[in-house]
MARPASE-906309 format. One record per atom (N, C-alpha, C): residue number from 1; residue in three letters; x, y, z. Coordinates in Angstrom, 3 decimals. Layout:
residues N
[NUM, ala, [X, Y, Z]];
...
This chain:
residues 165
[1, met, [-8.755, -20.282, 19.873]];
[1, met, [-7.377, -20.721, 19.988]];
[1, met, [-6.609, -19.730, 20.854]];
[2, val, [-5.730, -20.247, 21.671]];
[2, val, [-4.945, -19.435, 22.580]];
[2, val, [-3.676, -18.960, 21.888]];
[3, asp, [-3.296, -17.733, 22.170]];
[3, asp, [-2.087, -17.167, 21.590]];
[3, asp, [-0.866, -17.929, 22.104]];
[4, ile, [0.161, -18.050, 21.286]];
[4, ile, [1.341, -18.824, 21.674]];
[4, ile, [2.331, -18.010, 22.498]];
[5, val, [2.116, -16.698, 22.623]];
[5, val, [2.981, -15.868, 23.457]];
[5, val, [2.114, -15.134, 24.477]];
[6, ser, [2.751, -14.676, 25.531]];
[6, ser, [2.001, -13.980, 26.578]];
[6, ser, [1.480, -12.635, 26.084]];
[7, arg, [0.540, -12.070, 26.821]];
[7, arg, [-0.053, -10.781, 26.462]];
[7, arg, [1.011, -9.680, 26.414]];
[8, glu, [1.967, -9.705, 27.349]];
[8, glu, [3.018, -8.689, 27.395]];
[8, glu, [3.959, -8.802, 26.196]];
[9, val, [4.310, -10.034, 25.848]];
[9, val, [5.197, -10.253, 24.701]];
[9, val, [4.496, -9.813, 23.418]];
[10, arg, [3.214, -10.174, 23.267]];
[10, arg, [2.462, -9.774, 22.080]];
[10, arg, [2.378, -8.247, 21.993]];
[11, ser, [2.159, -7.595, 23.123]];
[11, ser, [2.074, -6.140, 23.147]];
[11, ser, [3.394, -5.517, 22.703]];
[12, arg, [4.503, -6.053, 23.195]];
[12, arg, [5.820, -5.550, 22.817]];
[12, arg, [6.083, -5.781, 21.325]];
[13, met, [5.675, -6.944, 20.818]];
[13, met, [5.849, -7.245, 19.398]];
[13, met, [5.043, -6.268, 18.539]];
[14, met, [3.818, -6.011, 18.915]];
[14, met, [2.965, -5.121, 18.131]];
[14, met, [3.467, -3.680, 18.201]];
[15, ala, [4.005, -3.272, 19.332]];
[15, ala, [4.517, -1.910, 19.481]];
[15, ala, [5.739, -1.673, 18.605]];
[16, gly, [6.430, -2.732, 18.235]];
[16, gly, [7.633, -2.604, 17.416]];
[16, gly, [7.357, -2.493, 15.921]];
[17, ile, [6.095, -2.617, 15.536]];
[17, ile, [5.757, -2.552, 14.116]];
[17, ile, [5.720, -1.095, 13.693]];
[18, arg, [6.434, -0.790, 12.624]];
[18, arg, [6.584, 0.595, 12.182]];
[18, arg, [5.504, 0.959, 11.175]];
[19, gly, [5.179, 2.247, 11.128]];
[19, gly, [4.199, 2.738, 10.179]];
[19, gly, [4.839, 3.374, 8.954]];
[20, lys, [6.091, 3.747, 9.075]];
[20, lys, [6.791, 4.316, 7.926]];
[20, lys, [8.238, 3.851, 7.972]];
[21, asp, [8.917, 4.036, 6.847]];
[21, asp, [10.299, 3.569, 6.691]];
[21, asp, [10.423, 2.063, 6.921]];
[22, thr, [9.431, 1.324, 6.451]];
[22, thr, [9.472, -0.130, 6.549]];
[22, thr, [10.432, -0.677, 5.493]];
[23, ala, [10.832, -1.912, 5.639]];
[23, ala, [11.765, -2.523, 4.682]];
[23, ala, [11.206, -2.507, 3.251]];
[24, pro, [9.927, -2.873, 3.025]];
[24, pro, [9.425, -2.809, 1.641]];
[24, pro, [9.429, -1.377, 1.091]];
[25, glu, [9.058, -0.413, 1.926]];
[25, glu, [9.053, 0.985, 1.492]];
[25, glu, [10.461, 1.460, 1.152]];
[26, leu, [11.424, 1.128, 1.976]];
[26, leu, [12.809, 1.532, 1.721]];
[26, leu, [13.343, 0.903, 0.440]];
[27, ala, [12.988, -0.365, 0.195]];
[27, ala, [13.435, -1.034, -1.029]];
[27, ala, [12.873, -0.325, -2.263]];
[28, leu, [11.604, 0.026, -2.217]];
[28, leu, [10.984, 0.726, -3.345]];
[28, leu, [11.610, 2.107, -3.534]];
[29, arg, [11.782, 2.835, -2.449]];
[29, arg, [12.379, 4.162, -2.526]];
[29, arg, [13.779, 4.102, -3.131]];
[30, his, [14.562, 3.129, -2.713]];
[30, his, [15.929, 2.972, -3.209]];
[30, his, [15.926, 2.764, -4.722]];
[31, arg, [15.078, 1.855, -5.200]];
[31, arg, [15.013, 1.566, -6.637]];
[31, arg, [14.577, 2.789, -7.435]];
[32, leu, [13.556, 3.491, -6.927]];
[32, leu, [13.051, 4.659, -7.651]];
[32, leu, [14.079, 5.789, -7.673]];
[33, phe, [14.773, 5.977, -6.560]];
[33, phe, [15.801, 7.018, -6.503]];
[33, phe, [16.918, 6.696, -7.491]];
[34, gln, [17.330, 5.421, -7.531]];
[34, gln, [18.363, 5.000, -8.483]];
[34, gln, [17.935, 5.253, -9.927]];
[35, ala, [16.627, 5.153, -10.178]];
[35, ala, [16.104, 5.365, -11.524]];
[35, ala, [15.942, 6.847, -11.840]];
[36, gly, [16.271, 7.716, -10.886]];
[36, gly, [16.236, 9.149, -11.125]];
[36, gly, [14.964, 9.851, -10.677]];
[37, phe, [14.073, 9.146, -10.000]];
[37, phe, [12.826, 9.759, -9.537]];
[37, phe, [13.034, 10.406, -8.175]];
[38, arg, [12.446, 11.572, -8.022]];
[38, arg, [12.501, 12.280, -6.744]];
[38, arg, [11.094, 12.422, -6.221]];
[39, tyr, [10.965, 12.336, -4.934]];
[39, tyr, [9.649, 12.274, -4.312]];
[39, tyr, [9.693, 12.905, -2.942]];
[40, arg, [8.531, 13.143, -2.393]];
[40, arg, [8.399, 13.620, -1.017]];
[40, arg, [7.837, 12.476, -0.198]];
[41, leu, [8.199, 12.443, 1.076]];
[41, leu, [7.785, 11.343, 1.942]];
[41, leu, [6.717, 11.778, 2.935]];
[42, his, [5.682, 10.951, 3.073]];
[42, his, [4.684, 11.084, 4.134]];
[42, his, [4.204, 12.527, 4.309]];
[43, val, [3.693, 13.114, 3.265]];
[43, val, [3.281, 14.511, 3.283]];
[43, val, [2.079, 14.684, 4.207]];
[44, arg, [2.265, 15.457, 5.244]];
[44, arg, [1.242, 15.602, 6.283]];
[44, arg, [-0.083, 16.156, 5.799]];
[45, gly, [-0.072, 17.112, 4.892]];
[45, gly, [-1.305, 17.759, 4.480]];
[45, gly, [-2.165, 16.945, 3.521]];
[46, met, [-1.678, 15.805, 3.084]];
[46, met, [-2.418, 15.011, 2.099]];
[46, met, [-3.222, 13.914, 2.781]];
[47, pro, [-4.426, 13.643, 2.257]];
[47, pro, [-5.250, 12.574, 2.840]];
[47, pro, [-4.500, 11.251, 2.863]];
[48, gly, [-4.484, 10.595, 3.999]];
[48, gly, [-3.832, 9.299, 4.138]];
[48, gly, [-2.329, 9.342, 4.261]];
[49, arg, [-1.728, 10.526, 4.170]];
[49, arg, [-0.271, 10.674, 4.215]];
[49, arg, [0.425, 9.616, 3.365]];
[50, pro, [0.324, 9.740, 2.041]];
[50, pro, [0.940, 8.734, 1.164]];
[50, pro, [2.416, 8.536, 1.478]];
[51, asp, [2.892, 7.321, 1.277]];
[51, asp, [4.293, 7.006, 1.549]];
[51, asp, [5.221, 7.759, 0.602]];
[52, leu, [4.841, 7.846, -0.666]];
[52, leu, [5.641, 8.561, -1.664]];
[52, leu, [4.720, 9.498, -2.439]];
[53, val, [5.143, 10.739, -2.586]];
[53, val, [4.376, 11.713, -3.360]];
[53, val, [5.293, 12.245, -4.454]];
[54, phe, [4.799, 12.194, -5.675]];
[54, phe, [5.527, 12.669, -6.842]];
[54, phe, [4.796, 13.897, -7.376]];
[55, pro, [5.106, 15.094, -6.843]];
[55, pro, [4.387, 16.294, -7.271]];
[55, pro, [4.478, 16.542, -8.777]];
[56, arg, [5.627, 16.241, -9.364]];
[56, arg, [5.827, 16.461, -10.803]];
[56, arg, [4.807, 15.675, -11.630]];
[57, tyr, [4.455, 14.483, -11.162]];
[57, tyr, [3.533, 13.616, -11.881]];
[57, tyr, [2.127, 13.648, -11.274]];
[58, arg, [1.945, 14.440, -10.234]];
[58, arg, [0.679, 14.524, -9.498]];
[58, arg, [0.204, 13.118, -9.128]];
[59, ala, [1.113, 12.379, -8.521]];
[59, ala, [0.854, 10.980, -8.182]];
[59, ala, [1.241, 10.700, -6.737]];
[60, ala, [0.456, 9.845, -6.108]];
[60, ala, [0.715, 9.419, -4.733]];
[60, ala, [0.770, 7.898, -4.706]];
[61, val, [1.740, 7.363, -3.965]];
[61, val, [1.920, 5.914, -3.873]];
[61, val, [1.867, 5.506, -2.405]];
[62, phe, [1.043, 4.505, -2.134]];
[62, phe, [0.982, 3.910, -0.811]];
[62, phe, [1.676, 2.559, -0.868]];
[63, val, [2.505, 2.262, 0.124]];
[63, val, [3.128, 0.946, 0.243]];
[63, val, [2.426, 0.269, 1.419]];
[64, his, [1.600, -0.715, 1.098]];
[64, his, [0.779, -1.366, 2.120]];
[64, his, [1.343, -2.734, 2.494]];
[65, gly, [1.287, -3.020, 3.778]];
[65, gly, [1.621, -4.347, 4.263]];
[65, gly, [0.456, -5.286, 3.985]];
[66, cys, [0.750, -6.463, 3.491]];
[66, cys, [-0.295, -7.414, 3.114]];
[66, cys, [-1.147, -7.831, 4.312]];
[67, phe, [-0.538, -7.972, 5.472]];
[67, phe, [-1.278, -8.357, 6.677]];
[67, phe, [-2.199, -7.239, 7.131]];
[68, trp, [-1.689, -6.055, 7.302]];
[68, trp, [-2.444, -4.952, 7.897]];
[68, trp, [-3.555, -4.436, 7.000]];
[69, his, [-3.353, -4.537, 5.687]];
[69, his, [-4.356, -4.006, 4.761]];
[69, his, [-5.074, -5.120, 4.006]];
[70, gln, [-4.803, -6.375, 4.405]];
[70, gln, [-5.485, -7.559, 3.894]];
[70, gln, [-5.497, -7.635, 2.368]];
[71, his, [-4.306, -7.789, 1.822]];
[71, his, [-4.140, -7.975, 0.382]];
[71, his, [-4.871, -9.248, -0.031]];
[72, glu, [-5.819, -9.081, -0.939]];
[72, glu, [-6.653, -10.193, -1.391]];
[72, glu, [-5.812, -11.304, -2.011]];
[73, asp, [-6.110, -12.541, -1.648]];
[73, asp, [-5.449, -13.728, -2.193]];
[73, asp, [-3.942, -13.743, -1.959]];
[74, cys, [-3.493, -13.166, -0.881]];
[74, cys, [-2.068, -13.144, -0.558]];
[74, cys, [-1.821, -14.051, 0.648]];
[75, arg, [-0.751, -14.781, 0.608]];
[75, arg, [-0.462, -15.700, 1.714]];
[75, arg, [-0.137, -14.981, 3.013]];
[76, tyr, [0.215, -13.706, 2.945]];
[76, tyr, [0.536, -12.947, 4.150]];
[76, tyr, [-0.693, -12.295, 4.787]];
[77, ala, [-1.822, -12.333, 4.109]];
[77, ala, [-3.036, -11.688, 4.602]];
[77, ala, [-3.856, -12.674, 5.427]];
[78, thr, [-3.312, -13.034, 6.557]];
[78, thr, [-3.991, -13.980, 7.434]];
[78, thr, [-4.709, -13.235, 8.550]];
[79, thr, [-5.663, -13.914, 9.181]];
[79, thr, [-6.351, -13.348, 10.338]];
[79, thr, [-5.954, -14.179, 11.550]];
[80, pro, [-5.419, -13.543, 12.585]];
[80, pro, [-5.050, -14.301, 13.781]];
[80, pro, [-6.249, -15.051, 14.358]];
[81, ala, [-5.991, -16.241, 14.866]];
[81, ala, [-7.073, -17.073, 15.405]];
[81, ala, [-7.604, -16.527, 16.724]];
[82, ser, [-6.727, -15.944, 17.534]];
[82, ser, [-7.199, -15.404, 18.809]];
[82, ser, [-7.766, -14.011, 18.581]];
[83, asn, [-8.904, -13.748, 19.172]];
[83, asn, [-9.586, -12.454, 19.085]];
[83, asn, [-9.895, -12.086, 17.630]];
[84, ala, [-10.421, -13.043, 16.890]];
[84, ala, [-10.666, -12.872, 15.455]];
[84, ala, [-11.624, -11.717, 15.159]];
[85, ala, [-12.624, -11.521, 16.000]];
[85, ala, [-13.593, -10.436, 15.764]];
[85, ala, [-12.891, -9.075, 15.799]];
[86, phe, [-11.975, -8.904, 16.748]];
[86, phe, [-11.208, -7.653, 16.825]];
[86, phe, [-10.427, -7.428, 15.536]];
[87, trp, [-9.737, -8.486, 15.074]];
[87, trp, [-8.891, -8.350, 13.898]];
[87, trp, [-9.718, -8.088, 12.651]];
[88, gln, [-10.849, -8.743, 12.510]];
[88, gln, [-11.694, -8.492, 11.341]];
[88, gln, [-12.186, -7.048, 11.328]];
[89, arg, [-12.555, -6.545, 12.491]];
[89, arg, [-12.989, -5.148, 12.597]];
[89, arg, [-11.826, -4.201, 12.277]];
[90, lys, [-10.653, -4.510, 12.805]];
[90, lys, [-9.460, -3.700, 12.563]];
[90, lys, [-9.130, -3.643, 11.062]];
[91, phe, [-9.146, -4.802, 10.411]];
[91, phe, [-8.835, -4.854, 8.990]];
[91, phe, [-9.883, -4.104, 8.162]];
[92, ala, [-11.148, -4.235, 8.529]];
[92, ala, [-12.214, -3.519, 7.808]];
[92, ala, [-12.036, -2.012, 7.954]];
[93, glu, [-11.662, -1.565, 9.142]];
[93, glu, [-11.417, -0.133, 9.360]];
[93, glu, [-10.220, 0.354, 8.540]];
[94, asn, [-9.171, -0.464, 8.472]];
[94, asn, [-7.994, -0.098, 7.666]];
[94, asn, [-8.374, 0.042, 6.195]];
[95, arg, [-9.142, -0.922, 5.672]];
[95, arg, [-9.548, -0.862, 4.271]];
[95, arg, [-10.442, 0.348, 4.004]];
[96, ala, [-11.360, 0.640, 4.931]];
[96, ala, [-12.247, 1.803, 4.757]];
[96, ala, [-11.428, 3.100, 4.773]];
[97, arg, [-10.450, 3.188, 5.660]];
[97, arg, [-9.588, 4.370, 5.719]];
[97, arg, [-8.777, 4.506, 4.433]];
[98, asp, [-8.271, 3.394, 3.918]];
[98, asp, [-7.530, 3.410, 2.651]];
[98, asp, [-8.416, 3.937, 1.524]];
[99, asp, [-9.653, 3.470, 1.466]];
[99, asp, [-10.577, 3.913, 0.417]];
[99, asp, [-10.895, 5.397, 0.547]];
[100, arg, [-11.110, 5.880, 1.767]];
[100, arg, [-11.397, 7.304, 1.972]];
[100, arg, [-10.220, 8.163, 1.515]];
[101, ala, [-9.010, 7.746, 1.863]];
[101, ala, [-7.820, 8.513, 1.474]];
[101, ala, [-7.665, 8.537, -0.040]];
[102, ala, [-7.825, 7.389, -0.702]];
[102, ala, [-7.684, 7.323, -2.156]];
[102, ala, [-8.752, 8.173, -2.836]];
[103, thr, [-9.969, 8.106, -2.341]];
[103, thr, [-11.059, 8.898, -2.925]];
[103, thr, [-10.788, 10.388, -2.773]];
[104, ala, [-10.332, 10.802, -1.596]];
[104, ala, [-10.036, 12.220, -1.361]];
[104, ala, [-8.901, 12.700, -2.265]];
[105, leu, [-7.880, 11.882, -2.429]];
[105, leu, [-6.764, 12.259, -3.296]];
[105, leu, [-7.214, 12.370, -4.753]];
[106, met, [-8.000, 11.407, -5.206]];
[106, met, [-8.477, 11.450, -6.591]];
[106, met, [-9.392, 12.654, -6.806]];
[107, ser, [-10.205, 12.968, -5.823]];
[107, ser, [-11.074, 14.145, -5.929]];
[107, ser, [-10.255, 15.425, -6.048]];
[108, ala, [-9.072, 15.427, -5.460]];
[108, ala, [-8.187, 16.592, -5.523]];
[108, ala, [-7.315, 16.581, -6.785]];
[109, gly, [-7.525, 15.593, -7.658]];
[109, gly, [-6.788, 15.566, -8.919]];
[109, gly, [-5.505, 14.756, -8.905]];
[110, trp, [-5.291, 13.942, -7.892]];
[110, trp, [-4.091, 13.117, -7.808]];
[110, trp, [-4.380, 11.727, -8.369]];
[111, arg, [-3.333, 11.096, -8.914]];
[111, arg, [-3.397, 9.688, -9.280]];
[111, arg, [-2.883, 8.915, -8.082]];
[112, val, [-3.472, 7.754, -7.830]];
[112, val, [-3.132, 6.981, -6.633]];
[112, val, [-2.816, 5.549, -7.034]];
[113, met, [-1.744, 5.021, -6.453]];
[113, met, [-1.408, 3.613, -6.647]];
[113, met, [-1.019, 3.010, -5.306]];
[114, thr, [-1.422, 1.767, -5.122]];
[114, thr, [-1.015, 1.005, -3.948]];
[114, thr, [-0.053, -0.079, -4.393]];
[115, val, [1.084, -0.154, -3.738]];
[115, val, [2.057, -1.218, -3.984]];
[115, val, [2.055, -2.083, -2.727]];
[116, trp, [1.912, -3.386, -2.932]];
[116, trp, [1.817, -4.307, -1.808]];
[116, trp, [3.193, -4.830, -1.396]];
[117, glu, [3.305, -5.129, -0.128]];
[117, glu, [4.542, -5.646, 0.463]];
[117, glu, [5.054, -6.867, -0.309]];
[118, cys, [4.163, -7.793, -0.655]];
[118, cys, [4.591, -9.017, -1.340]];
[118, cys, [5.139, -8.730, -2.739]];
[119, glu, [4.765, -7.605, -3.335]];
[119, glu, [5.260, -7.244, -4.656]];
[119, glu, [6.675, -6.674, -4.600]];
[120, leu, [7.161, -6.452, -3.398]];
[120, leu, [8.496, -5.881, -3.237]];
[120, leu, [9.501, -6.909, -2.736]];
[121, ser, [9.162, -8.197, -2.884]];
[121, ser, [10.116, -9.249, -2.541]];
[121, ser, [11.259, -9.195, -3.541]];
[122, ser, [12.343, -9.837, -3.231]];
[122, ser, [13.531, -9.759, -4.091]];
[122, ser, [13.261, -10.264, -5.500]];
[123, thr, [12.327, -11.189, -5.672]];
[123, thr, [12.050, -11.733, -7.007]];
[123, thr, [11.032, -10.904, -7.786]];
[124, arg, [10.246, -10.055, -7.108]];
[124, arg, [9.182, -9.316, -7.791]];
[124, arg, [9.399, -7.806, -7.825]];
[125, ile, [10.440, -7.308, -7.176]];
[125, ile, [10.589, -5.855, -7.079]];
[125, ile, [10.903, -5.202, -8.428]];
[126, val, [11.685, -5.849, -9.262]];
[126, val, [12.048, -5.241, -10.546]];
[126, val, [10.816, -5.028, -11.429]];
[127, pro, [9.968, -6.051, -11.663]];
[127, pro, [8.782, -5.793, -12.487]];
[127, pro, [7.809, -4.808, -11.839]];
[128, thr, [7.730, -4.813, -10.530]];
[128, thr, [6.857, -3.866, -9.835]];
[128, thr, [7.350, -2.441, -10.056]];
[129, cys, [8.650, -2.228, -9.923]];
[129, cys, [9.211, -0.887, -10.145]];
[129, cys, [9.055, -0.460, -11.597]];
[130, glu, [9.249, -1.387, -12.532]];
[130, glu, [9.063, -1.047, -13.942]];
[130, glu, [7.634, -0.613, -14.204]];
[131, his, [6.672, -1.335, -13.631]];
[131, his, [5.262, -0.968, -13.802]];
[131, his, [4.979, 0.401, -13.181]];
[132, leu, [5.522, 0.645, -12.006]];
[132, leu, [5.308, 1.923, -11.325]];
[132, leu, [5.902, 3.070, -12.137]];
[133, ile, [7.069, 2.875, -12.685]];
[133, ile, [7.716, 3.919, -13.494]];
[133, ile, [6.889, 4.210, -14.749]];
[134, lys, [6.395, 3.168, -15.404]];
[134, lys, [5.532, 3.375, -16.575]];
[134, lys, [4.272, 4.133, -16.177]];
[135, trp, [3.692, 3.764, -15.061]];
[135, trp, [2.475, 4.427, -14.588]];
[135, trp, [2.748, 5.896, -14.260]];
[136, leu, [3.869, 6.162, -13.602]];
[136, leu, [4.200, 7.543, -13.246]];
[136, leu, [4.372, 8.416, -14.485]];
[137, thr, [5.057, 7.898, -15.479]];
[137, thr, [5.412, 8.710, -16.638]];
[137, thr, [4.351, 8.695, -17.734]];
[138, ala, [3.291, 7.920, -17.548]];
[138, ala, [2.214, 7.884, -18.541]];
[138, ala, [1.563, 9.253, -18.631]];
[139, ser, [1.211, 9.658, -19.842]];
[139, ser, [0.596, 10.972, -20.013]];
[139, ser, [-0.865, 10.919, -19.585]];
[140, gly, [-1.360, 12.038, -19.113]];
[140, gly, [-2.754, 12.148, -18.699]];
[140, gly, [-2.928, 11.789, -17.250]];
[141, ser, [-3.763, 12.526, -16.568]];
[141, ser, [-3.949, 12.304, -15.134]];
[141, ser, [-4.768, 11.068, -14.845]];
[142, gly, [-5.535, 10.560, -15.807]];
[142, gly, [-6.365, 9.392, -15.552]];
[142, gly, [-5.752, 8.113, -16.061]];
[143, ser, [-4.485, 8.131, -16.367]];
[143, ser, [-3.830, 6.976, -16.955]];
[143, ser, [-3.763, 5.817, -15.985]];
[144, ser, [-4.061, 4.645, -16.492]];
[144, ser, [-3.878, 3.443, -15.689]];
[144, ser, [-3.627, 2.281, -16.627]];
[145, asp, [-3.045, 1.254, -16.118]];
[145, asp, [-2.724, 0.069, -16.892]];
[145, asp, [-3.944, -0.837, -16.901]];
[146, pro, [-4.491, -1.206, -18.057]];
[146, pro, [-5.683, -2.045, -18.077]];
[146, pro, [-5.438, -3.430, -17.499]];
[147, gly, [-4.193, -3.843, -17.379]];
[147, gly, [-3.894, -5.146, -16.794]];
[147, gly, [-4.000, -5.158, -15.280]];
[148, arg, [-4.158, -4.028, -14.694]];
[148, arg, [-4.276, -3.930, -13.243]];
[148, arg, [-5.667, -3.411, -12.923]];
[149, ser, [-6.268, -3.914, -11.857]];
[149, ser, [-7.637, -3.497, -11.548]];
[149, ser, [-7.643, -2.126, -10.898]];
[150, ala, [-8.603, -1.320, -11.273]];
[150, ala, [-8.737, 0.018, -10.700]];
[150, ala, [-9.311, -0.087, -9.306]];
[151, arg, [-9.043, 0.909, -8.526]];
[151, arg, [-9.537, 0.909, -7.160]];
[151, arg, [-10.585, 2.001, -7.045]];
[152, ala, [-11.818, 1.612, -7.116]];
[152, ala, [-12.920, 2.542, -6.943]];
[152, ala, [-13.916, 1.860, -6.030]];
[153, gly, [-13.881, 2.229, -4.788]];
[153, gly, [-14.761, 1.593, -3.824]];
[153, gly, [-14.439, 0.127, -3.619]];
[154, arg, [-13.201, -0.241, -3.785]];
[154, arg, [-12.723, -1.613, -3.613]];
[154, arg, [-13.352, -2.578, -4.604]];
[155, gln, [-13.653, -2.129, -5.791]];
[155, gln, [-14.164, -3.025, -6.816]];
[155, gln, [-13.008, -3.831, -7.377]];
[156, gly, [-13.316, -5.010, -7.864]];
[156, gly, [-12.301, -5.835, -8.507]];
[156, gly, [-11.237, -6.315, -7.544]];
[157, arg, [-11.623, -6.711, -6.327]];
[157, arg, [-10.643, -7.121, -5.341]];
[157, arg, [-10.010, -8.463, -5.661]];
[158, gly, [-10.660, -9.291, -6.404]];
[158, gly, [-10.130, -10.617, -6.642]];
[158, gly, [-8.827, -10.602, -7.409]];
[159, gly, [-7.753, -11.085, -6.798]];
[159, gly, [-6.476, -11.247, -7.465]];
[159, gly, [-5.781, -9.962, -7.848]];
[160, arg, [-6.137, -8.870, -7.256]];
[160, arg, [-5.516, -7.615, -7.669]];
[160, arg, [-4.065, -7.554, -7.218]];
[161, arg, [-3.328, -6.766, -7.939]];
[161, arg, [-1.931, -6.543, -7.597]];
[161, arg, [-1.785, -5.083, -7.282]];
[162, ser, [-0.845, -4.400, -7.863]];
[162, ser, [-0.753, -2.953, -7.672]];
[162, ser, [-2.011, -2.333, -8.205]];
[163, arg, [-2.485, -1.293, -7.536]];
[163, arg, [-3.758, -0.739, -7.941]];
[163, arg, [-3.601, 0.695, -8.396]];
[164, pro, [-3.406, 0.907, -9.679]];
[164, pro, [-3.418, 2.288, -10.149]];
[164, pro, [-4.837, 2.798, -10.142]];
[165, val, [-4.992, 4.057, -9.830]];
[165, val, [-6.332, 4.623, -9.812]];
[165, val, [-6.298, 5.965, -10.482]];
């Protein structure tokens, strides 16, 4: 299938996509700050440069876009029809990088959670933030909610939501 916009327009559109301070990330940060949580942003020395780092809770949170990180069973996780092989390879590399970062953080004693873009919509942000706050304040470094699938080598991908690890 042929792309509906020219190569130059597509290039300009892709160049405008941000890697940090995205709308979903800002919405989550705003809610957490209002709730009294303080965090560090995009810490350079940490594997994967988590979007939010909570040193007090030894926790790192990634805010992933459903398209770029291919959120399983999400309507936003589509594969473009043009140059599909490139996109499948790109998405596989993104997922592998996400797994390496989470594994490295857990090996260093950090708890890791991924919050998906679709979970930060206006109708779902409140329960997502409540779950994140409970997860942050839970005692023990290995705490996780049994209702959410753990992320260990991308196991349990079917229907997962936020992934505490």
